[in-house]
C-alpha positions, 0 to 999 in steps of 0.5 A: 499499500506504499508505494513510491509517488512518481510524476503521474502528469501525462498519466491522466483521464483525459489522455486515458480518453483520448487514446480510447479515440486513436486507439483502441478498436471497438466494436470489433473482435480478434480473430486470426489477425485481422480486426473483425466488426461486430455488426450491430444486429441480429446474428444466428440466435443471439443479439448483438446490443451496445456494452458499456464501459465504465469509469469506476471513480464517477459511474460514468460511461467510457466508451460503448463497445458490441460483445461477440457471439456463438458464431465469431467464437465458431470463427476464432477457434478455427482460425486457431485450429488452422494455425496448429498444424505449423504454429506447433512446428515452430521452435521456441528460439521463434516462440521466445523471440515472439514472447520478448517482443511482446514485451518489448511493445508493453515496455513502449506503450507502457503508458498506454497501458497504465492509463487505459487501466486506471481509468478501466479499472479504477486502479492508482497509478502506481497498482497499475504501473506495477501490473504493467511490470508484472505482464511484461515480467511474465513475457519476458520469462516464458521465453526465457523458460522455454529456451533452456527446457531440454528438448529431448531427454532419454529417462532410462536405458533399461538392460533389454537394450531399450531407450526411453527419450523422453520429450514435450508437445502443447497440448494444443488449442487452447480457450484462456479465460480470464478476470477484471482485477487484474488485466493484461496479467491474469492475461500472460499468465495464462498466455504466455506458457501457452505460447511457449508450449506452441499453443493456440489460444482463444482469449475472452478478456472480463467484460467488464475491463476490457480497454487495456486487454484491448490494446494488446490485439494491437500489439500482436498485429504489430509483431506479426504474430502468425495469423490465428495463432491468438483470436481475442473475444470480447464476450459475456458469459454465452463467449466463456461457454460456447469455447469451454465447451467447444468440441476443438478446443484441447484446453481450458484455462479460467480464472476467477469465482467459485461458482463460475468455475464448476460450470466452465467445469461441467462445461469442460467435462464434454470432450474429456477437455484439459482444464486449469482452474484458479478460483476464490480464495479467504486466505489467512494472516497471521500476526506473532506474538513476537511481530513489531505491531508498525510491520504488520500493519503495513502487511495487515493493510497490503495485504487487504486494501490493495487494489480495493480487496479484489483479489484472489488472495486478499488476506481477508482473515485475520489472525493475531496472537492476544497478548498483541491484540490491542495494539496491534488492534489500535495501531492499524485502526488508526493507519486504516482510517489514514488510507487516502481514498479516492480518484485512482490517477491522484498520485496520492491515492491509495484505495481507488474504487471498487469495479462496479456497480454490481461489486458495490453492491457486492460489498454492501450486501456483507455490510448488511449482514454484518450488521443482522449478525451484529458483529463489531465493526472498529473502522469502515462498513460504509458506502462512501457518499460520492459518484462512483463506486467506493466503500470505505476500508473496512475492518471486523473484530471478535469474527465468529467462524459461524460468521458469513464474512467469515466463511465467504470471500467478499472482494472487497476491503473488508477483513474479519480478524478472530484472535489466537493463543499458541501456533495450534490454535493459529493454524488450526484457524487458518486451515477452517477453512475450503479455501486454500489459496494463500497465506501471511505469517508474521513473525521475528522468528523465522523458523517458527513462522516456517514451522507454521508454514509447512502446516498451513494448506494453502500454495502460497505463503509469505513470511513478513513479505507484501503480496509479491508474485514471481513469475517464478514460482507457481501459483495456485491453491488446495482445496475449492481454491482450483485446479492446477498452477500458474507462472513458473515451471509448473505454469508451462506443464500445463500447456504440455504433456509429455511425449514418451518414444521408445526405440533400441539402443 
């Protein structure tokens, strides 16, 4: 939450709106290397209507576009199928070249992508900059990884004189569905390893935050990526369903809610598709008795109020050792109430708005539940009386484990908390969840923190650190937090199938 401020004078709302007029291709899908106009008329059994894109800071419409239909899915899958024959046989160095050039183009268009992210997503400027840098780093990482992977390896030589060789093949045509909370970032997590592996792609960005995602089509055209390798379909749920159930699609990778994830899994079952799901979280942050309170509060705030809490890994359950609870909550309340909440284009803003009116209503629903459950509100719990989709950063104390706010993912800046008596109690409380994505542990004794970490059910754990996500580190959880891993070597493996060849010595 405490990010270095830089001169933002060229990153303004007006300059972002000008980019929409000058560069963003609206009312179109990117299919087979070209922008294909989405006509404003009935297509097949679906009606193509105007779709509004909003500025979360004001609630105003900043652009209107049209969304794809199943007909566009069919065209995109056919293009990806044709392109697969040649793209899957390209050298790893050629694929790495394209990944690096995508990163180069994103670097050149850095300020443009930041502006569109702030405008369409509501992110504070510094958070948007981190996102673009993270996406660039991901493309470069997979360019390095694919060129370092052994093309062939000899698994074993048997006593019978038979050799067994191993290589890797791309999984095939991939349907990638990404969420609205981290545009460009989650796209890179899926697209970079898919391209590195030799797969072709149909990508559906969220219809809520299309503006920064649509710029990818311009970048792919500029670098002359072979036609059909990547197809971008701005669409709603019916487009996602058509992608995940299409008979020519070999793999589905989805990031989003558990409710939709279950539907995606069901749709992908037809045809026995390979599947990766990155779903919800209700992650714990454990503050041990020896923790530095000031630093612990900074980590707590960063873990729940960054991106207005709209993070699957948000550490939204706070567990504090009873010996330091009163001192910690006093400091945490003061720091939280001192956060600057406002327009993402304001350099002093530390927490921006929620992404949409729908998300605002979702958080408000939990505020109402907290009142019904008579939860103790330490601070916040309110919708701000101003334009846009703003809520207060919120903390509840002494929340029972039966509370809906304790068990359900709010996906907003809402922290629930309890105290614990010892390490075993903290571990029990942390693991008592249907989710198991991430966790944070704060202690001056690293050995103690590591011992706790090994007993926490989570795929990603930070010790005395903000939620830094490195491209080298696999990302994913246990339980209902999903299936499979993204990032790291595991992320590449998700788009490959091992292939064994037996031959005489």
